[in-house]
C-alpha positions as CSV (number, residue, x, y, z in Angstrom):
1,M,0.1,-0.1,-0.1
2,G,3.0,2.0,-0.2
3,E,3.5,2.1,3.7
4,L,7.2,2.1,4.7
5,P,7.7,-0.9,6.6
6,N,8.9,0.5,9.7
7,Y,5.5,1.9,9.9
8,V,3.5,-1.4,9.4
9,F,3.0,-3.3,12.6
10,T,0.6,-6.7,13.0
11,V,-1.3,-6.4,16.1
12,G,-4.2,-9.0,15.3
13,N,-7.8,-8.2,14.8
14,T,-9.8,-6.1,17.4
15,S,-12.8,-7.6,17.3
16,L,-11.2,-10.6,19.5
17,D,-10.6,-8.2,22.1
18,G,-14.5,-7.6,22.2
19,I,-14.9,-11.3,22.5
20,K,-12.8,-11.6,25.9
21,K,-14.4,-9.3,27.6
22,L,-18.3,-9.9,26.7
23,K,-20.2,-10.8,29.5
24,K,-20.7,-14.8,29.4
25,I,-24.2,-15.9,28.8
26,S,-25.2,-19.1,30.3
27,K,-25.9,-22.7,28.7
28,H,-29.4,-22.6,30.4
29,D,-30.2,-19.2,29.3
30,L,-29.3,-19.9,25.4
31,E,-31.5,-23.2,25.7
32,K,-34.3,-21.3,26.9
33,K,-33.9,-18.6,24.9
34,Y,-33.3,-20.3,21.5
35,G,-35.2,-23.7,22.1
36,L,-31.8,-25.8,22.0
37,N,-30.2,-28.5,23.8
38,L,-26.9,-27.9,23.7
39,N,-25.8,-31.4,25.3
40,K,-26.7,-32.3,21.8
41,P,-24.5,-31.4,18.6
42,L,-25.7,-27.7,16.9
43,I,-25.0,-26.4,13.4
44,L,-24.8,-22.4,13.2
45,I,-25.4,-21.5,9.5
46,L,-23.9,-18.1,8.2
47,Q,-23.9,-18.2,4.4
48,H,-23.4,-14.4,2.7
49,T,-23.8,-13.8,-1.0
50,V,-21.0,-14.1,-3.2
51,T,-21.6,-11.2,-5.7
52,S,-19.0,-12.6,-8.7
53,E,-21.7,-15.7,-8.3
54,L,-25.0,-14.0,-8.5
55,E,-26.8,-16.5,-11.4
56,T,-25.8,-19.6,-8.6
57,I,-26.5,-18.1,-5.0
58,K,-29.7,-20.3,-4.5
59,E,-28.2,-23.3,-5.7
60,N,-25.2,-22.7,-3.9
61,I,-27.3,-22.0,-0.5
62,L,-29.6,-25.3,-0.9
63,Q,-26.4,-27.4,-1.0
64,T,-25.5,-26.1,2.6
65,I,-28.9,-26.5,3.7
66,D,-29.5,-30.1,2.1
67,A,-26.5,-31.2,3.7
68,V,-27.7,-30.1,7.3
69,N,-31.0,-31.8,6.8
70,D,-29.8,-35.0,5.3
71,L,-27.7,-34.9,9.0
72,N,-30.7,-34.1,11.1
73,I,-28.8,-32.2,13.6
74,Q,-30.5,-29.4,15.7
75,T,-29.4,-26.3,13.6
76,I,-29.7,-22.1,13.8
77,I,-29.6,-20.5,10.2
78,I,-28.7,-16.8,10.3
79,Y,-29.5,-14.3,7.4
80,G,-26.7,-13.0,5.5
81,N,-25.3,-9.2,4.5
82,A,-27.5,-7.1,2.5
83,D,-25.3,-7.2,-0.5
84,A,-26.1,-8.1,-4.0
85,G,-28.5,-11.4,-4.7
86,S,-29.2,-11.5,-0.5
87,Q,-32.9,-11.4,-1.5
88,K,-32.5,-15.1,-3.2
89,I,-31.0,-16.4,0.1
90,A,-33.4,-14.8,2.1
91,K,-36.7,-16.5,0.1
92,V,-34.8,-19.8,0.3
93,I,-34.4,-19.3,4.1
94,K,-38.1,-18.0,4.9
95,N,-39.5,-21.3,3.7
96,L,-37.2,-23.7,6.1
97,K,-38.6,-25.4,8.8
98,I,-34.7,-24.9,10.3
99,K,-34.6,-22.1,13.2
100,Q,-33.6,-19.0,11.5
101,Y,-32.9,-15.3,12.9
102,M,-32.5,-12.3,10.5
103,T,-30.0,-11.5,13.4
104,I,-28.9,-12.4,16.8
105,P,-27.4,-10.2,19.4
106,Y,-23.6,-10.7,19.2
107,Q,-23.0,-11.6,23.0
108,D,-25.9,-14.1,22.0
109,Y,-24.0,-15.1,18.8
110,I,-20.7,-15.6,20.6
111,G,-22.4,-17.5,23.5
112,L,-24.3,-19.4,20.8
113,L,-21.1,-20.5,18.6
114,K,-18.9,-21.5,22.2
115,H,-21.3,-24.2,22.1
116,A,-21.5,-24.8,18.4
117,S,-20.3,-28.2,17.0
118,A,-19.2,-26.0,14.0
119,L,-20.0,-22.6,12.0
120,V,-20.9,-23.8,8.4
121,G,-21.0,-21.2,5.5
122,N,-18.7,-18.6,4.3
123,S,-18.4,-15.8,7.0
124,S,-15.7,-14.1,8.2
125,S,-16.5,-15.1,11.1
126,G,-15.3,-18.9,10.1
127,I,-12.2,-17.3,9.9
128,I,-11.7,-15.5,12.8
129,E,-13.9,-16.0,15.6
130,A,-14.6,-19.7,15.3
131,P,-10.6,-20.6,15.7
132,F,-10.4,-18.0,18.4
133,L,-12.9,-20.2,20.0
134,H,-11.6,-23.6,18.9
135,I,-14.7,-24.2,17.4
136,P,-14.5,-26.1,13.8
137,S,-15.3,-24.3,10.7
138,I,-16.9,-25.1,7.4
139,N,-15.6,-22.6,5.1
140,V,-18.1,-23.3,1.8
141,G,-17.1,-21.9,-1.5
142,T,-15.0,-18.8,-2.3
143,R,-15.5,-16.1,-0.4
144,Q,-13.1,-16.0,1.9
145,D,-10.4,-17.3,-0.7
146,G,-6.8,-15.4,0.0
147,R,-7.5,-15.7,3.7
148,L,-5.4,-16.9,6.0
149,R,-6.4,-20.3,7.5
150,A,-6.3,-22.4,10.6
151,E,-6.1,-25.9,11.3
152,S,-9.9,-25.7,12.5
153,I,-11.3,-25.0,9.0
154,I,-12.5,-27.2,6.6
155,D,-12.7,-25.5,3.0
156,V,-15.3,-27.3,0.9
157,Q,-17.1,-26.4,-2.3
158,Y,-20.8,-25.9,-3.1
159,D,-21.1,-29.4,-2.6
160,K,-23.7,-31.4,-0.3
161,N,-21.8,-34.2,-0.1
162,E,-18.4,-32.2,0.7
163,I,-20.3,-30.2,3.3
164,K,-21.8,-33.6,4.8
165,K,-18.7,-35.1,5.3
166,A,-16.7,-32.3,6.7
167,I,-19.5,-31.5,9.1
168,K,-19.3,-35.6,10.2
169,K,-15.5,-34.3,10.7
170,A,-16.6,-31.8,12.8
171,I,-18.3,-33.3,15.1
172,M,-16.7,-36.9,15.1
173,D,-13.4,-37.2,14.2
174,T,-11.2,-37.0,17.0
175,D,-8.0,-36.4,16.1
176,F,-9.2,-33.5,14.1
177,L,-10.8,-31.9,17.2
178,M,-7.5,-32.5,19.1
179,K,-6.2,-30.2,16.5
180,V,-9.1,-28.1,16.7
181,K,-8.5,-27.3,20.4
182,S,-4.9,-26.7,20.2
183,C,-4.5,-24.6,17.1
184,K,-3.4,-21.1,16.9
185,S,-5.4,-18.5,16.2
186,L,-4.0,-16.7,13.4
187,Y,-5.8,-13.0,14.0
188,G,-4.5,-12.6,17.4
189,N,-5.5,-13.4,21.1
190,G,-7.7,-10.9,22.0
191,D,-4.7,-8.2,22.8
192,S,-4.4,-6.1,20.1
193,A,-5.5,-3.1,21.6
194,K,-2.9,-3.2,24.2
195,K,-0.6,-3.6,21.5
196,I,-1.7,-0.8,19.4
197,V,-1.5,1.5,22.6
198,K,2.0,0.4,23.6
199,I,3.2,1.0,19.2
200,L,1.5,4.5,19.4
201,E,3.0,5.4,23.1
202,N,6.3,4.8,21.7
203,I,6.5,5.6,18.0
204,N,8.2,8.8,16.5
205,L,6.0,10.0,14.0
């Protein structure tokens, strides 16, 4: 970007700082509010549009939904962003029997993610927050291409069978789950703000 190397610092993602400061929601309260049994596997689906794939958006999201339906696992699906094509996804979700929410308060979302068996879709949350919390991510399609990947992330195409296989791995593969629990967050450890302050205190501008 034209910056002098001496003035470029890697500090991590500040969103992880916020997670560390969030007030914890009890498992019981989450179960009651969202009608869940968190002693059983839980899948969270968060799949956004990809503006370069507008012609296949409906087919793409259906691959994910069909995979989860085939596995008969309790699931929450959250509506995606408002980018071009989002209405196509919204129409598909609206007709589902899966628990669905237009949006979920961030505190609740992080609480649910902590108890989830996997986050499925193409949200950056699967790249940043889920690995930080040691939760498996099934990254579907191309939206996150080029971003750093933790060991907890399984990349799949828009293919029902691939997605099903990845979800089963996230729930039942003990070797993979050991890697997930010990994987390193590539976007910081929730102390980015402290690093930024320290840099600003000491840098000669």
